[in-house]
N, C-alpha and C positions, 0 to 999 in steps of 0.2 A: 178441815179448817182452812179458811182463806187467809193468805198473807197479802196484806195491802201495803205496798211500798210506795211512798210518795217522795218525789223530788220537787220541792218548790222552786229551786233554782232553775231547773230545766222544764218545769211545768208539765209533769206527766205523772201518771199513776199506773203501776203494774199490779195486777191481782193474779196470784197463783194458788194452787191447792196441793195438799199432800198427795203423793203418788202421781203428780201431774207436772213435774219439772220444778217444784218449789226450791229444791236444793240448788239447782243451777241458777235460778233467778236471784236467790238470796246471796249466793257467792258473787254473782255479777254486780248486784247492788252495793255490796261491801267494797268491792274493788273499784267500782266506778264513782261512788259518791262518798268515799271515806272522809274526805275533807269537809263534807257538809254535816257530819255528825258532831254532837257536842262531846266534850272531853270525857264524860262518863261513858258514853256509848263507845267511844274509841278505845278506852281502857278495857271495857268488857269484851269488845271484839278481839283485841290483841291477846287477851287472856284466854278467851273461850273459843275463838274462831266462829264458825257458823252457828254453834250452839248458843251464841249470844242472842240469836233471834228468838230463843225460847223464853226470854225474859220479857214480861209484859209491861215493863216500865219504859219501853222505848218509844219516844215521841214519833219517830219516822214510821213506825209500824202501827201504832195504836191510836194516834191522834184522831184519825177519821172516826173511830168508834166513840171516843170521848166527846166529839163534837157533832155527832150524827144528827142531833136535833137543832143544830145551829144553821139557820137558813143561809147565812152569809158564807159559811164554810161549804155547804152544799153547792152554792153558786160558784165558789172558787174552784172546787174540784171539777165541776162540770165545764169549767172554762179550760181545763187542762186536756191534753191527749190522754186517753184511757185505754189500756190494753189488758186483756184477760187471757191467761194461758190455760187452755183446757185440753183434756185428753179424752179420746173416744172411750165412752163408758164401758164398752165390752172389753177393750184392751186393758183399761184400768182395773177392771175386776179380776182379770187373770193375774195382773201384776200384784194386786192386793193379796191374792191367794199365795203366790210363791214368795213374795218379798216380805209382806207383813205377817201373814198367818203362819207359813212354814219357816219364816225367818231366814230365807235364802237371800243373802246379799253378796255384793262383790267381795266384801271382807271375809264372809264365811266360806265363799268358794275357795279362798286361799288358805283357810284354816283346816288343817288335816284332822283336827280333833272334833270338828263340828259334825253333828249327826242330826238328821231329821227326826224330830221327837213325836210328831203327830201322824196318826193313820187316817185322818179325815180326808176324804176325797174332795175333789173340786165341787161336785154336785152337792155333797153334804155341807160343804162350806157355804154354798149359795143359800141353802135353806137356813143356815144359822144367821147369815146376813139379813135375809128376808124377815126373820123373826126378831130382828134388832138385838142380837146377842152382843154386838159390838158398838152399841149406840153411845157408849162413853169414850170411845176411841176416835179422836178427831180425824184419823186417817180415812175413816169411812164416811165422813160427811160429804154431802152433795156439792157438786161444783156450781154453786149458785152465787152470783155476785150481788152486792148490796143494791136494793131497789132505789137508792137515792141517785144512782148514776144513770146518765143518758149517753147515747151514742158511743157505746163501748166497742172497741175493735177486738174481735176474737181471733186468737192465734192458736191453730191446731198444734199440739205438742210435737206431732210427727214432722212438722215443718218449722220447728222453733228457731233453729239457727239462722236459716236464710231469711225467714219472715221478720224476726225481731231485729236482725241486723239492718234490713231494709227500712224498718220503721224508725230506727235510731237515725239513719241517714236522712230520712225525709222530715221527721218531726223534731228531733232533739237538738239539732244544730251543734253537734259535738265536734271537738277538735280532732285532728288526725290521731293524736296521742290517745285520746279517749276511745276512738273507734278501734284502735288496736287492742285496747283492753276488752271491748265488747267481743271482738272476734276471738280473742284468746279464751275468754270465759265460756263462750258458746261452743267452741271447738272441744273444750274439756268435757262437754256433756256426753259426747259419743263414747268417751272412755269409761263413763260410769254406768253404761247400759249393760245389764247382765247378758252374757252371750246366750243365744238360742241354740238348741241342739239341732243340727242340720241333717243328721242321718236317720231321723225317725220318719217313717212313712207318714205323710200328712193324712192318709186315709185311716190311720190307726187312732181311734179315739181314746183319750186318757182321762176323760172327765170323771170316770168312776174308778180310777186307778189309785191304789195305795202306794205312795212314793216311799213310805217308810219301809214297808215289807219288800217292795220292789221285786216282784216275782219275775219280771222280764229282764232284770239286771240292767236297767237303764242308767243307773248311777248318775243322776242329774247334778249332783254336787261336783262331780268330776267333768262331766260332758256338757253341762249347760241345760237350762230348762227347755221344755217342749215349746213348740210354736202355738200360736193362737188356734190354728187349724186342728191341732191335736186336742185342744181343751174345749173348744166351743162347738155347740150343736144348735140346731133349730130349737130343740126343746129347752136347753138351759138358757138360750138367748131370750126366750120368752120370759123367763123368771128374772133375768138381768134387766130386761126392759121394764118389768114391773117394779123392781127395786129402785131403779134410777130414772123412773118415768119423767120426773120434772126436768132433769138436766138433759135427758135425751130429747125431750120436746123442744127445749131451748136451742140446743145445738144441732138438732136433727141428725144425730149419729146413726150410722148404719152398721150392720154386721155381716152383710152378704159376702163381702170380700174376705172375711176372716174365717169362714167355715168351709 
């Protein structure tokens, strides 16, 4: 699912996706533009925090969809600066497996009662994604932006903090006070990244590994998830490319450095 956040005051639009930095962007938008929201939005945000963005009655998030056939609105949006936050599809797929499918999150890593419930391997998971088992879960939607937009600037999630901060400095004309908010919210992003296990030999492939049974005693809940090199191979990258071929074609993602 794409989150389309518009600031008419500062004349820009940010598009982000599930498992591609959307939580960071939503948190940034709340802190940076809280004064621009109507009172109902503010009340919901104060009561619900980030989950307020899950409500589909929010003008700042959904107005583009409601007015998508309005030529004047299309013209307005295309006069704004437009940014899209996207993540390498191969990296995102590994993240979907551990975070969304196995439900390993930063919170669960700190929960001593949490256990991995599924024996499905990464390669088995890929086959399920390929056969659209998760088509009703918006976390698995493609990173495709609305075709009404022109001249969209793409930001790679791996370089989100420095790139987006530079974009704000160049295009948004923010005050020093607001730039401090930008830096603070973007710096928090690094704290939300699940730690990777550093002492697993990158030559050991775990794409067919049952993390629930864990016969090697990796204990990834305690020690952190494996690296991309442990999970990706030339063979499963072919299937990933087939699954996400549209977005891989748009962003020209590569996988050679990940295997």
